[in-house]
VEXBAZA-764006 format. One line per field, with one value per residue: residue number from 1; residue in three letters; x, y, z of N, C-alpha, C, O in turn. Coordinates in Angstrom, 3 decimals. Layout:
N
k	[NUM; ...]
r	[ala; ...]
nX	[X; ...]
nY	[Y; ...]
nZ	[Z; ...]
caX	[X; ...]
caY	[Y; ...]
caZ	[Z; ...]
cX	[X; ...]
cY	[Y; ...]
cZ	[Z; ...]
oX	[X; ...]
oY	[Y; ...]
oZ	[Z; ...]
This chain:
113
k	[1; 2; 3; 4; 5; 6; 7; 8; 9; 10; 11; 12; 13; 14; 15; 16; 17; 18; 19; 20; 21; 22; 23; 24; 25; 26; 27; 28; 29; 30; 31; 32; 33; 34; 35; 36; 37; 38; 39; 40; 41; 42; 43; 44; 45; 46; 47; 48; 49; 50; 51; 52; 53; 54; 55; 56; 57; 58; 59; 60; 61; 62; 63; 64; 65; 66; 67; 68; 69; 70; 71; 72; 73; 74; 75; 76; 77; 78; 79; 80; 81; 82; 83; 84; 85; 86; 87; 88; 89; 90; 91; 92; 93; 94; 95; 96; 97; 98; 99; 100; 101; 102; 103; 104; 105; 106; 107; 108; 109; 110; 111; 112; 113]
r	[met; ile; ser; asp; glu; ser; ile; asn; ile; glu; ser; thr; ile; lys; lys; glu; gly; lys; ile; thr; lys; asp; asn; ile; leu; leu; phe; asp; lys; ile; val; lys; his; ile; asp; val; tyr; lys; ile; ile; phe; lys; tyr; tyr; asp; leu; asp; leu; ser; lys; pro; gln; ser; lys; ser; glu; ile; ser; asn; ile; ser; tyr; ile; ser; leu; phe; his; ile; leu; lys; thr; ser; gly; asp; tyr; lys; phe; leu; asn; ser; ala; phe; lys; leu; asn; asp; leu; met; leu; ser; lys; ala; ile; ile; asp; glu; ser; thr; tyr; tyr; glu; asn; ile; lys; glu; leu; lys; glu; thr; phe; tyr; lys; ile]
nX	[-58.402; -61.266; -61.604; -62.964; -61.502; -60.997; -61.033; -63.570; -63.180; -64.841; -67.175; -66.045; -65.210; -67.710; -68.978; -67.288; -66.969; -65.631; -62.385; -61.122; -59.716; -59.930; -59.934; -57.781; -55.385; -56.276; -57.189; -54.750; -53.408; -55.048; -54.669; -52.065; -52.224; -53.159; -51.101; -48.819; -49.438; -51.407; -54.002; -56.994; -58.201; -61.205; -61.202; -59.053; -56.468; -56.508; -54.627; -54.421; -52.393; -52.203; -53.984; -57.161; -58.756; -59.270; -60.811; -61.512; -62.328; -65.493; -66.374; -67.881; -67.013; -64.321; -64.738; -66.096; -64.090; -62.246; -63.589; -63.645; -60.898; -60.337; -61.654; -60.308; -58.508; -55.832; -52.489; -51.111; -53.193; -54.523; -52.597; -52.691; -55.276; -54.933; -53.376; -55.207; -57.179; -55.834; -55.569; -58.274; -58.993; -57.324; -58.419; -60.812; -62.930; -63.762; -64.392; -62.465; -63.277; -64.386; -62.102; -60.430; -62.023; -61.904; -59.162; -59.003; -60.648; -59.152; -56.773; -57.780; -58.615; -56.157; -54.801; -56.283; -55.638]
nY	[153.635; 152.241; 150.157; 148.947; 146.764; 145.236; 143.075; 142.021; 141.065; 140.211; 139.370; 137.325; 135.485; 134.790; 133.753; 131.623; 129.816; 127.398; 125.821; 124.747; 122.777; 124.464; 127.052; 127.337; 128.785; 131.396; 131.559; 131.078; 133.454; 135.221; 134.396; 135.150; 137.793; 137.672; 136.240; 137.822; 140.644; 141.045; 141.980; 142.254; 143.778; 145.145; 145.359; 144.433; 144.621; 142.793; 140.697; 140.411; 141.741; 144.405; 146.576; 148.017; 149.617; 151.251; 150.186; 147.644; 144.105; 142.811; 141.809; 139.472; 138.395; 137.846; 135.817; 133.920; 133.327; 132.175; 129.766; 128.547; 128.142; 126.482; 124.128; 123.190; 121.051; 121.148; 121.671; 124.146; 126.036; 125.558; 126.444; 129.146; 129.601; 129.384; 131.707; 133.609; 133.301; 134.320; 136.955; 137.728; 137.700; 139.735; 141.916; 142.086; 140.691; 138.214; 136.656; 135.658; 133.105; 131.981; 132.096; 130.155; 127.880; 127.710; 127.190; 124.640; 123.196; 123.549; 122.208; 119.587; 119.134; 119.361; 117.082; 115.108; 115.116]
nZ	[-42.199; -43.607; -46.340; -49.506; -49.950; -47.613; -44.724; -42.623; -39.505; -37.396; -38.748; -40.218; -38.237; -37.187; -39.490; -40.348; -38.115; -37.382; -37.546; -40.580; -43.290; -45.405; -44.385; -42.708; -43.071; -42.942; -40.245; -39.060; -39.592; -38.186; -35.501; -35.140; -34.497; -31.930; -30.641; -31.109; -31.179; -29.271; -29.595; -31.509; -34.276; -35.821; -38.636; -41.306; -43.824; -46.963; -46.732; -44.059; -42.696; -41.952; -39.814; -40.590; -39.199; -36.035; -34.184; -31.902; -32.034; -30.875; -27.483; -27.554; -29.972; -29.364; -27.466; -29.035; -30.895; -29.161; -28.516; -31.023; -31.451; -29.282; -29.928; -32.095; -32.303; -32.734; -31.843; -32.107; -32.393; -30.002; -28.200; -28.835; -27.946; -25.169; -24.779; -25.678; -23.755; -21.496; -22.400; -22.604; -19.910; -18.916; -20.219; -19.015; -20.117; -19.461; -16.259; -13.316; -12.514; -14.859; -16.412; -15.137; -15.495; -18.270; -18.597; -17.462; -19.277; -21.621; -20.988; -20.714; -23.343; -24.641; -23.725; -24.958; -27.579]
caX	[-59.520; -61.827; -61.817; -63.667; -60.554; -60.642; -61.719; -64.228; -62.805; -66.010; -68.011; -65.290; -65.306; -69.097; -69.281; -66.496; -67.447; -64.640; -61.193; -61.149; -58.581; -60.139; -59.714; -56.715; -54.425; -56.941; -57.115; -53.342; -53.102; -55.793; -54.048; -50.817; -52.534; -53.242; -49.794; -47.786; -49.872; -52.328; -55.228; -57.543; -59.043; -62.365; -60.917; -57.675; -56.329; -56.842; -53.711; -54.468; -51.134; -52.333; -55.347; -57.810; -59.558; -58.719; -61.800; -61.246; -63.492; -66.335; -66.117; -68.514; -66.135; -63.177; -65.202; -66.361; -62.789; -61.697; -64.233; -63.170; -59.530; -60.387; -62.158; -59.582; -57.786; -54.484; -51.681; -50.807; -54.387; -54.767; -51.661; -53.261; -56.451; -54.410; -53.000; -56.435; -57.811; -55.114; -55.917; -59.655; -59.001; -56.695; -59.334; -62.050; -63.985; -64.202; -63.978; -61.468; -63.905; -64.442; -60.705; -59.941; -62.796; -61.324; -57.856; -59.299; -61.123; -58.030; -55.883; -58.438; -58.546; -54.755; -54.438; -57.035; -55.073]
caY	[153.828; 150.983; 150.182; 147.783; 145.655; 144.904; 141.915; 142.226; 139.887; 139.728; 138.608; 136.118; 134.556; 134.319; 132.966; 130.391; 128.957; 126.403; 125.765; 123.654; 122.831; 125.574; 128.361; 127.252; 129.883; 132.597; 131.541; 131.199; 134.892; 135.860; 134.120; 135.908; 139.051; 137.350; 135.808; 138.863; 142.017; 141.023; 142.695; 141.979; 144.871; 144.699; 145.318; 144.308; 144.523; 141.446; 139.652; 140.499; 142.221; 145.765; 146.955; 149.061; 150.379; 151.291; 149.542; 146.252; 143.235; 142.797; 140.763; 138.245; 137.839; 137.241; 134.561; 132.985; 132.899; 131.255; 128.452; 127.986; 127.666; 125.398; 122.898; 122.975; 119.783; 121.457; 122.219; 125.564; 126.818; 125.428; 127.360; 130.480; 129.690; 129.710; 133.122; 134.389; 133.244; 135.315; 138.272; 138.030; 138.029; 141.052; 142.925; 141.944; 140.090; 137.087; 136.766; 134.648; 131.785; 131.526; 131.915; 128.866; 126.845; 127.616; 126.509; 123.220; 122.640; 123.527; 121.108; 118.330; 119.031; 119.153; 115.688; 114.227; 115.159]
caZ	[-43.085; -44.089; -47.788; -50.064; -49.943; -46.240; -44.171; -41.346; -38.709; -36.654; -39.694; -40.574; -37.104; -37.124; -40.689; -40.438; -37.035; -36.966; -38.394; -41.554; -44.202; -46.330; -43.764; -41.712; -43.268; -42.444; -38.787; -38.716; -39.608; -37.101; -34.196; -35.045; -33.828; -30.499; -30.164; -31.232; -30.910; -28.128; -29.929; -32.835; -34.735; -36.601; -40.068; -41.767; -45.279; -47.446; -46.260; -42.593; -42.138; -41.416; -39.422; -41.374; -38.248; -34.676; -33.324; -31.566; -32.162; -29.675; -26.492; -28.058; -31.010; -28.682; -26.862; -30.147; -31.410; -28.167; -28.671; -32.292; -31.239; -28.296; -30.541; -33.356; -32.340; -33.227; -30.750; -32.327; -32.088; -28.561; -27.560; -29.021; -27.077; -23.842; -24.806; -25.793; -22.435; -20.689; -22.934; -22.236; -18.483; -18.726; -20.765; -18.233; -20.946; -18.634; -14.860; -12.918; -12.495; -16.251; -16.822; -14.656; -16.188; -19.610; -18.460; -17.242; -20.552; -22.579; -20.586; -21.076; -24.801; -24.977; -23.462; -25.846; -28.949]
cX	[-59.963; -62.113; -62.617; -62.787; -60.056; -61.500; -62.296; -64.009; -63.995; -66.923; -67.351; -65.394; -66.704; -69.414; -68.566; -66.885; -66.504; -63.485; -61.278; -59.910; -58.700; -59.848; -58.565; -55.692; -54.991; -56.847; -55.670; -52.930; -53.826; -55.096; -52.694; -51.054; -52.744; -51.840; -48.768; -48.261; -50.828; -53.594; -55.682; -58.484; -60.178; -62.039; -59.417; -57.649; -56.481; -55.885; -53.570; -53.165; -51.264; -53.789; -55.872; -58.756; -58.839; -59.672; -61.451; -62.502; -64.250; -65.916; -66.703; -67.624; -64.882; -63.577; -65.477; -65.059; -62.133; -62.279; -63.834; -61.775; -59.504; -60.790; -61.423; -58.909; -56.353; -53.697; -51.393; -52.000; -54.775; -53.840; -52.174; -54.506; -56.038; -54.055; -54.228; -57.181; -57.168; -55.505; -57.341; -59.776; -58.430; -57.568; -60.688; -63.231; -64.599; -63.738; -63.005; -62.035; -63.954; -63.045; -60.210; -60.727; -62.230; -59.985; -58.071; -59.727; -59.997; -57.054; -56.472; -58.374; -57.137; -54.359; -55.183; -56.454; -53.959]
cY	[152.477; 151.113; 148.963; 146.547; 145.381; 143.735; 142.297; 140.959; 139.338; 138.894; 137.291; 135.069; 133.949; 133.380; 131.621; 129.389; 127.880; 126.420; 124.532; 123.759; 124.006; 126.940; 128.393; 128.392; 131.205; 132.659; 131.624; 132.675; 135.628; 135.628; 134.801; 137.217; 138.853; 137.114; 136.939; 140.218; 142.152; 141.848; 142.259; 143.130; 144.327; 144.501; 145.260; 144.354; 143.056; 140.351; 139.642; 140.979; 143.591; 146.050; 148.079; 149.885; 150.371; 150.649; 148.069; 145.412; 143.228; 141.679; 139.433; 137.587; 137.216; 135.880; 133.511; 132.446; 131.915; 129.851; 127.778; 127.405; 126.453; 124.073; 122.532; 121.609; 119.938; 122.148; 123.711; 126.433; 126.705; 126.354; 128.802; 130.673; 129.992; 131.194; 134.022; 134.409; 134.264; 136.738; 138.667; 138.366; 139.428; 142.192; 142.903; 141.486; 138.904; 137.323; 135.625; 133.241; 131.186; 131.250; 130.526; 127.693; 126.618; 126.889; 125.007; 122.550; 122.539; 122.398; 119.755; 118.088; 118.716; 117.685; 114.679; 114.147; 114.128]
cZ	[-43.647; -45.580; -48.219; -50.050; -48.532; -45.773; -42.816; -40.515; -37.933; -37.546; -40.064; -39.474; -37.044; -38.285; -40.689; -39.350; -36.534; -37.958; -39.275; -42.438; -45.172; -45.721; -42.767; -41.861; -42.769; -40.919; -38.301; -38.661; -38.487; -35.761; -34.047; -34.300; -32.331; -29.960; -30.132; -30.716; -29.723; -28.349; -31.318; -33.177; -35.600; -38.074; -40.328; -43.286; -45.682; -46.995; -44.731; -41.965; -41.482; -41.040; -40.312; -40.500; -36.905; -33.679; -33.144; -31.812; -30.834; -28.711; -26.946; -29.111; -30.406; -28.105; -27.943; -30.721; -30.445; -28.353; -29.986; -32.111; -30.317; -28.935; -31.828; -33.454; -32.814; -32.106; -30.909; -31.945; -30.620; -27.779; -27.671; -28.164; -25.636; -23.763; -24.882; -24.461; -21.501; -21.096; -22.519; -20.754; -18.262; -19.236; -20.053; -19.095; -20.205; -17.204; -14.524; -12.923; -13.896; -16.777; -16.403; -15.235; -17.587; -19.585; -18.314; -18.546; -21.578; -22.260; -20.957; -22.575; -25.247; -24.809; -24.327; -27.252; -29.076]
oX	[-59.144; -62.774; -62.910; -63.277; -58.852; -62.549; -61.590; -64.591; -64.146; -67.390; -68.020; -65.639; -66.858; -70.042; -69.172; -67.108; -66.576; -63.595; -61.480; -59.149; -57.697; -59.547; -58.396; -55.192; -54.258; -56.469; -55.405; -52.183; -53.275; -54.947; -52.229; -50.187; -52.526; -51.437; -47.940; -47.579; -51.037; -54.185; -54.867; -59.439; -60.123; -62.547; -58.623; -58.668; -56.572; -56.286; -52.711; -52.874; -50.517; -54.706; -55.127; -59.473; -57.922; -59.383; -61.141; -63.614; -63.701; -65.205; -66.093; -67.496; -64.422; -62.838; -65.127; -64.941; -61.531; -61.542; -63.704; -61.500; -58.744; -60.315; -61.871; -58.753; -55.729; -54.186; -51.432; -51.845; -55.302; -54.259; -52.096; -54.771; -56.708; -54.397; -54.285; -57.753; -57.867; -55.739; -57.581; -60.575; -58.994; -57.471; -61.607; -64.380; -65.794; -62.808; -62.760; -61.346; -63.605; -62.830; -59.637; -60.162; -62.094; -59.708; -57.399; -59.237; -59.905; -56.567; -55.765; -58.110; -56.938; -53.665; -54.770; -56.748; -53.354]
oY	[151.678; 152.052; 148.073; 145.421; 145.305; 143.445; 142.834; 139.912; 138.121; 137.830; 136.268; 133.896; 132.740; 132.338; 130.594; 128.217; 127.491; 126.962; 123.418; 124.721; 124.487; 127.888; 129.382; 128.901; 132.037; 133.690; 132.184; 133.081; 136.561; 136.561; 135.004; 137.689; 139.778; 137.705; 137.001; 140.863; 143.257; 142.353; 141.939; 143.409; 143.185; 143.569; 145.934; 144.154; 142.181; 139.192; 138.952; 140.649; 143.907; 145.805; 148.967; 150.749; 149.583; 150.575; 147.358; 145.941; 143.598; 140.745; 138.383; 136.363; 136.175; 134.905; 132.342; 131.253; 130.931; 128.865; 126.555; 126.296; 125.511; 123.014; 121.658; 121.067; 118.969; 123.097; 124.455; 127.443; 127.659; 126.976; 129.574; 131.782; 130.765; 131.863; 135.067; 135.432; 134.991; 137.602; 139.809; 139.224; 140.216; 143.315; 143.622; 141.845; 138.632; 138.093; 134.742; 132.291; 130.023; 130.281; 129.801; 126.619; 125.479; 126.064; 124.207; 121.474; 121.556; 121.717; 118.877; 116.972; 117.889; 117.121; 113.523; 113.223; 114.001]
oZ	[-44.100; -46.023; -47.422; -50.127; -48.286; -46.346; -41.962; -40.799; -37.820; -37.139; -40.205; -39.754; -36.870; -38.094; -40.995; -39.653; -35.368; -39.058; -38.792; -42.340; -45.699; -46.446; -42.053; -40.858; -42.233; -40.361; -37.237; -37.770; -37.902; -34.971; -32.926; -33.564; -31.549; -28.958; -29.223; -29.919; -29.223; -27.395; -32.184; -32.452; -36.058; -38.698; -39.672; -43.948; -44.821; -46.885; -44.183; -40.815; -40.556; -41.823; -40.727; -41.003; -36.677; -32.485; -34.100; -31.801; -29.796; -29.081; -26.745; -29.141; -30.874; -28.241; -27.776; -31.000; -30.874; -28.346; -30.037; -32.569; -30.540; -28.524; -32.570; -34.548; -33.247; -31.494; -29.928; -31.259; -30.049; -26.802; -26.715; -27.701; -24.950; -22.787; -24.233; -24.087; -20.795; -20.251; -22.127; -20.378; -17.503; -18.741; -20.444; -18.836; -20.314; -16.962; -15.346; -13.294; -14.094; -17.505; -17.216; -15.446; -18.034; -20.456; -18.964; -18.886; -22.313; -23.162; -21.453; -23.023; -26.137; -25.655; -24.425; -28.011; -30.141]
C-alpha cells in the first residue's frame, strides 16, 4: 500500500539525475535493491527498506539509473552498473548489442577512475 510517507523511485531518479554528495546515501540504498534483490519497485518507505508497491520501475527508469551509475566516477556504483546491465538484459529491457556496448563503456570508465 502506497502512503504519504513513501518515496517514488522513478521520480527520484528523474529529479536527481546524477550522484552528488547530497544524495549519495539515497543512491546507495537504491543500488542495494539491484545488488541484493535484483528488482526495484516504484515506491518504498522513507528509508527505502520496504517496498510500498508491487509495481516495478519502468524500463526507462532502469536505463536512466544505469546512466547515472555509469557516470558516477565511483567503483561501488560502477559495480552496480555492471549488475544493472545484466539485470536489464535478463528482463529484455536492452538487447545483446546494447548490453555489450554498455560493458565496453563501463570498462572504459572503470579504467579512467
